[in-house]
C-alpha positions in Angstrom: 145.3 97.8 108.5 145.0 101.6 109.3 144.6 104.1 106.3 147.8 105.9 105.3 147.8 109.1 103.1 151.0 109.9 100.8 151.7 113.0 99.0 153.6 112.3 95.9 154.9 115.6 93.7 153.9 114.2 90.2 152.0 116.4 87.6 148.8 115.4 86.3 148.7 114.7 82.8 145.1 115.4 82.2 145.6 119.1 83.0 146.8 121.5 80.9 150.3 123.2 80.9 148.5 126.7 81.7 147.1 125.1 85.1 150.2 123.6 86.5 151.6 126.4 88.5 151.4 125.5 92.2 153.7 122.3 93.1 151.4 121.7 95.9 148.3 121.6 93.8 150.2 119.5 91.4 151.0 116.8 94.0 149.3 113.5 93.6 147.5 112.0 96.7 147.6 108.3 97.0 145.7 106.5 99.7 146.3 102.9 101.1 143.7 101.0 102.8 142.5 97.4 103.3 140.0 97.3 100.5 142.3 98.4 97.6 146.0 98.4 97.4 147.3 101.9 96.4 145.4 103.4 93.5 146.1 107.0 92.1 143.4 109.5 92.8 145.5 111.7 89.9 147.3 109.9 87.1 151.2 109.7 87.7 154.3 109.6 85.8 154.2 108.9 82.3 155.9 105.5 81.0 159.2 105.6 79.5 159.9 106.0 75.7 160.9 102.4 75.3 157.9 101.2 77.0 155.6 103.5 74.9 157.1 102.3 71.7 156.7 98.5 72.9 153.0 99.4 73.6 152.6 101.1 70.2 154.0 98.2 68.5 151.6 95.7 70.2 148.7 97.9 69.2 150.0 98.2 65.5 150.3 94.4 65.4 147.1 93.9 66.9 145.5 96.2 64.3 147.4 94.4 61.4 146.0 90.7 62.5 142.5 92.3 62.8 142.7 93.4 59.2 144.3 90.1 57.9 141.7 87.8 59.9 138.6 90.3 59.0 139.3 90.4 55.4 140.2 86.5 55.2 136.9 85.7 56.8 134.9 88.4 54.8 136.2 87.0 51.3 135.3 83.3 52.5 132.2 83.8 54.7 128.9 83.1 53.0 127.4 85.8 55.1 130.1 88.2 54.2 128.8 91.8 54.9 125.3 90.5 55.6 124.6 92.6 58.5 125.7 95.9 56.3 123.5 94.6 53.6 120.3 94.7 56.0 120.9 98.4 56.8 122.1 99.2 53.2 118.9 97.6 51.5 116.6 99.2 54.4 118.4 102.6 53.4 117.7 102.1 49.6 114.2 101.1 50.4 113.8 104.6 52.5 115.3 106.3 49.2 112.9 104.4 46.8 109.9 105.7 49.0 109.0 102.5 50.2 108.2 101.2 53.9 111.5 99.9 55.1 109.8 98.3 58.2 107.6 96.2 55.7 109.1 92.7 55.1 107.1 92.2 51.8 108.4 95.7 50.4 112.0 95.2 51.6 112.0 91.7 50.2 110.7 93.0 46.8 113.4 95.4 46.6 116.1 93.0 47.5 115.3 90.3 45.2 114.8 92.9 42.6 118.3 94.6 42.9 122.0 93.2 42.8 123.7 90.5 40.8 124.1 87.9 43.8 123.1 84.3 42.9 119.5 83.5 43.6 120.6 80.7 46.2 122.6 83.0 48.2 119.8 85.7 48.4 117.2 83.0 49.7 119.9 82.2 52.4 120.3 85.9 53.4 116.8 86.9 52.8 115.8 85.8 56.4 118.1 88.4 57.9 117.9 91.1 55.2 114.2 91.5 55.2 114.1 92.8 58.8 115.0 96.3 59.5 115.5 96.3 63.4 117.1 99.8 63.7 115.8 103.1 64.5 115.0 105.5 61.4 118.0 107.7 62.0 120.3 104.6 61.3 118.8 104.3 57.7 119.1 108.1 57.0 122.7 108.2 58.0 123.6 105.1 55.8 121.6 106.8 52.9 124.6 108.4 51.5 126.2 104.7 51.2 122.8 103.3 49.8 122.7 105.9 47.0 126.0 103.9 45.6 126.5 100.6 43.9 126.8 97.7 46.3 130.4 97.1 45.8 131.4 100.7 46.1 129.4 101.2 49.3 130.5 97.9 50.8 134.2 99.0 50.3 133.5 102.3 51.7 131.7 101.2 54.9 134.4 98.5 55.5 137.0 101.3 55.2 135.3 103.7 57.5 134.6 100.9 60.1 138.2 99.7 60.0 139.5 103.2 60.3 137.4 104.5 63.2 137.7 101.4 65.2 141.5 101.1 65.1 141.6 104.8 66.0 139.4 104.2 68.8 141.4 101.2 70.0 144.7 103.5 69.8 142.9 106.4 71.7 142.2 103.7 74.3 145.8 102.8 74.6 146.9 106.3 75.0 144.5 106.8 78.0 146.3 103.8 79.7 149.8 104.4 78.1 150.7 107.1 80.8 151.0 104.5 83.7 151.1 101.2 82.1 151.8 101.4 78.2 153.0 97.7 77.5 150.1 96.2 79.6 147.8 98.6 77.7 149.3 97.5 74.6 148.9 93.9 75.5 145.2 94.2 76.2 144.4 96.3 73.1 146.3 93.7 71.2 144.1 90.7 72.7 140.9 92.7 72.1 141.7 93.6 68.6 142.3 90.1 67.5 139.2 88.8 68.7 137.0 91.3 66.8 137.2 89.8 63.0 133.5 89.4 63.1 133.0 93.3 62.7 134.8 93.3 59.5 133.3 89.9 58.2 129.6 90.9 58.4 130.1 94.7 58.5 127.7 95.2 61.6 127.0 99.1 62.4 128.2 97.8 65.9 131.9 98.5 64.5 131.2 102.3 63.8 129.0 102.9 66.7 131.5 101.4 69.4 134.3 103.3 67.6 132.4 106.6 67.8 131.5 106.1 71.4 135.3 105.3 72.4 136.4 108.4 70.4 133.9 110.6 72.4 135.2 109.0 75.6 138.7 110.1 74.8 137.6 113.5 74.0 136.0 114.1 77.2 138.4 112.4 79.6 141.5 114.6 77.7 139.3 117.7 77.4 140.4 117.9 73.6 138.2 118.1 70.5 135.0 118.2 72.8 132.7 119.1 70.4 133.6 116.7 68.0 133.2 114.1 70.7 129.7 115.2 71.3 128.8 114.8 67.7 130.5 111.2 67.6 128.7 109.9 70.8 125.3 111.5 69.2 125.8 109.8 66.0 126.4 106.4 68.0 123.3 107.0 70.4 121.3 107.6 66.9 122.2 104.5 65.3 122.4 102.1 68.3 121.0 103.6 71.6 121.3 100.5 73.6 125.1 100.2 72.7 126.2 103.6 74.0 123.6 104.7 75.9 124.9 103.6 79.2 128.1 105.3 78.6 126.1 108.5 77.8 124.2 108.0 81.1 127.5 107.8 83.1 128.4 111.5 82.1 124.9 112.6 82.7 124.9 111.1 86.1 128.5 112.1 87.1 127.6 115.8 86.7 130.0 118.7 86.4 131.4 119.2 82.9 130.3 115.5 82.1 126.8 116.3 82.4 127.1 119.5 80.2 128.5 117.2 77.4 125.7 114.6 77.9 123.1 117.3 77.6 124.9 118.4 74.4 124.9 115.0 73.1 121.2 114.5 73.6 120.6 117.7 71.8 122.5 116.7 68.9 121.0 113.3 68.9 117.6 114.8 68.8 118.6 116.8 65.8 119.8 114.0 63.9 116.8 111.7 64.7 114.0 114.1 64.3 114.3 114.4 60.4 114.9 110.7 59.9 111.7 110.0 62.0 109.7 112.9 60.2 110.9 111.3 56.7 109.9 107.5 57.8 106.5 108.7 59.3 105.8 110.6 56.2 106.2 107.5 54.3 104.2 105.1 56.8 102.6 106.6 59.8 102.5 103.1 61.4 106.2 102.6 61.4 106.3 102.3 65.1 103.9 99.2 65.5 105.7 97.8 62.5 109.2 98.1 64.2 108.1 96.3 67.4 106.6 93.7 65.2 110.3 93.1 63.7 111.9 93.1 67.0 109.1 90.4 68.1 109.7 88.4 64.9 113.4 88.1 65.3 113.4 86.9 68.9 110.7 84.3 68.6 111.7 80.5 69.5 114.3 79.7 66.5 114.8 83.1 65.5 118.2 84.5 65.0 117.9 86.6 68.1 116.5 83.9 70.1 118.7 83.5 73.2 117.5 80.0 73.8 119.5 76.7 73.2 118.4 76.8 69.5 120.6 79.8 68.7 123.7 78.0 69.0 125.4 77.5 65.7 128.9 76.3 65.9 129.5 77.0 62.1 128.9 80.7 63.0 130.8 81.8 66.0 128.9 79.8 68.3 126.1 81.4 70.7 126.0 84.9 68.8 124.1 86.5 72.0 126.4 87.2 74.8 123.5 88.5 77.3 122.6 86.5 80.5 119.7 84.9 78.8 121.6 83.2 76.6 123.3 81.0 79.6 120.4 80.8 82.1 118.3 79.5 78.9 120.3 76.3 79.1 118.8 75.8 82.7 115.5 76.3 81.8 114.3 77.0 78.2 111.4 79.4 79.2 111.4 83.3 78.4 109.4 83.7 81.6 112.3 82.3 83.7 115.3 83.5 82.1 114.1 87.1 81.2 113.2 88.1 84.7 116.0 86.4 86.4 118.7 88.2 83.7 116.6 91.6 84.4 116.9 91.0 88.2 120.8 90.2 88.4 121.6 92.9 85.9 119.1 95.4 87.5 120.7 94.7 90.9 124.2 95.5 89.6 123.1 98.5 87.8 121.3 100.0 90.7 124.7 99.5 92.7 126.5 101.2 89.8 124.1 104.2 89.9 124.5 104.4 93.6 128.1 104.9 93.5 128.0 107.3 90.6 125.3 109.4 92.1 127.5 110.0 95.2 131.1 110.8 93.2 131.6 113.9 91.2 132.9 113.6 87.6 136.9 113.3 87.5 138.9 111.8 84.7 140.8 109.5 87.1 137.6 108.0 88.4 135.6 108.0 85.1 137.7 104.7 83.5 136.4 102.5 86.4 132.8 103.9 86.0 133.0 103.1 82.0 134.8 99.6 82.6 132.3 98.4 84.8 129.2 99.7 82.8 130.7 98.5 79.5 130.6 94.9 80.9 127.5 95.5 83.0 125.3 96.8 80.2 125.5 93.8 78.0 124.1 91.4 80.7 120.3 92.1 81.2 119.3 93.0 77.6 119.9 92.0 74.3 123.6 92.1 72.9 125.7 90.0 70.3 129.4 89.3 70.0 129.6 92.4 67.7 129.1 94.3 70.8 132.0 93.1 72.8 134.5 95.8 71.3 133.1 98.1 73.8 135.0 96.3 76.4 138.2 98.5 75.0 137.0 100.7 78.0 138.6 98.3 80.4 142.0 99.1 79.1 142.5 102.5 80.9 141.0 101.2 84.3 143.3 98.1 84.2 146.4 100.7 83.3 145.4 102.6 86.6 145.5 99.4 88.6 148.7 98.0 87.4 151.2 100.1 88.9 149.5 100.3 92.3 150.2 97.1 94.1 151.1 93.4 92.8 148.0 91.8 94.0 145.5 94.2 92.7 147.4 95.0 89.6 147.9 91.3 88.5 144.4 90.5 89.4 143.3 93.4 86.9 145.5 92.0 84.4 144.2 88.6 84.7 140.4 89.3 84.7 140.9 91.8 81.9 143.2 89.6 79.7 141.5 86.5 80.5 138.0 88.2 79.3 139.8 89.4 76.0 141.0 85.8 75.2 137.7 84.0 76.2 135.6 86.6 74.3 137.5 86.1 71.1 134.9 85.5 68.3 137.3 82.5 67.1 137.6 81.3 70.6 133.9 81.5 71.1 133.4 79.5 67.8 136.0 76.8 68.8 134.5 76.2 72.1 131.1 75.6 70.5 132.4 73.3 67.9 134.4 70.9 70.3 131.8 70.9 73.1 128.9 69.6 71.1 129.5 65.9 71.8 130.9 66.6 75.1 127.8 68.3 76.4 125.5 66.1 74.4 126.7 63.0 76.6 125.6 64.5 79.8 121.8 65.4 80.7 121.8 66.2 84.3 122.7 69.5 86.2 126.5 69.1 86.0 125.9 68.9 82.0 123.9 72.0 82.0 126.8 73.7 83.9 129.3 72.4 81.5 127.2 73.4 78.5 127.0 76.8 80.0 130.9 77.1 80.5 131.7 75.7 77.2 129.1 77.0 74.7 127.8 80.0 76.6 131.1 81.4 78.3 130.3 84.9 77.2 127.9 86.0 80.0 129.8 84.4 82.6 132.8 86.4 81.6 131.0 89.4 81.3 129.4 89.0 84.8 133.0 88.4 86.3 134.4 91.4 84.6 131.5 93.6 85.5 131.7 92.5 89.2 135.5 93.2 89.4 135.3 96.5 88.0 132.3 97.5 89.9 134.2 96.7 93.1 137.3 98.7 91.7 134.9 101.5 90.9 133.4 101.6 94.6 136.8 101.5 96.3 138.1 104.3 94.0 135.2 106.4 94.7 135.7 106.1 98.4 139.2 107.3 98.0 138.1 110.2 95.8 135.3 111.2 98.3 138.2 111.2 101.3 140.3 113.6 99.5 137.5 116.1 99.0 136.6 116.1 102.7 
């Protein structure tokens, strides 16, 4: 099918009013070719008011259900706020002048404080006594750690919920220009599947929220310095979480690279005082941190990607990286780690090659961010808490939805299917019902069945990454053609 170029006179909603003077400049170029159905190089006409209201209602309903599910499980769960306790007591240890990376000192502090029953403390101690985060995390949590536990936990939950819901709304807003209802459906599906963030209080909720807020600021060209600060804090707390998003802006060049450099400087400014503080208390904190990371990943540890990590009572297989699926074929770290690195590494190289040949532009960025959001979780350690980053797929799906029946429906099917299958409660349900089924079959077909039922997250992430990597490649070619 030959290529066809159309010029459609629609204003670009990303551009400020002062720049909209020449109608020829404001025209939108749409290309049709055999690889991808029509995809806009510039964004098009905003959705109607009725559609906007419907989409906003869906987002609001998803936010309400997230809060209901999250607080319900938080009140009834034996591991309620367990992940926040880990950083809370680490920060209290830092304030008390002890070595937060020492299991002995952290355990002594944990058992000496708080009014929890001893039996519960013994159950949670296996998680609390390890400090797996960089020093900046504990310095930033220190203001909460200076408060009583009950006050700190309420404030932390409130901050996490407010930031995450704001980030979800902003992702809907990016997609609402072309597909407000579709964007609302996707945000709704993603929100109702993230109750675990409220239940255990993992810092990933705040980290992901700050990262998404920064993306909105950069793409909308509003409050950009605030976006830089948000991304810097996110990087300082969990660099493996928001690092790939930061790397995209560095790779894309232009104003995106400028924001990435500013973010790096802010991150150093935040992290350096924390490193000096921790180093003053214990000069050997680096090898101790390495020991903590190794100790939590050993066979049977709570970060072990092998078959022993499956606990149907707690959301199934909590790890979502490729290792957790490949380990069911052969439970050997020397087998599943290199294979995961190879698969993820090849896809990452392809993503870098596409980005290196493309200049930064708001209409292209959603595809790059959607693909890296899924891709970044495949080769290295990620947990179910990190799946909220997939909200970055909403703007990309919204760009594809109105540009051809086939590509739009495929984008919605892949993205909505991922949101449903990666729901925390769905993963737990599959793990529970699949135990007797998988146990009855021990051959290769049983291994495949076990992967699909007990470890579906890596497979879903791989499919999502491949789809948006393909869309990113096609969109990048269209943009390059228009700049020739």
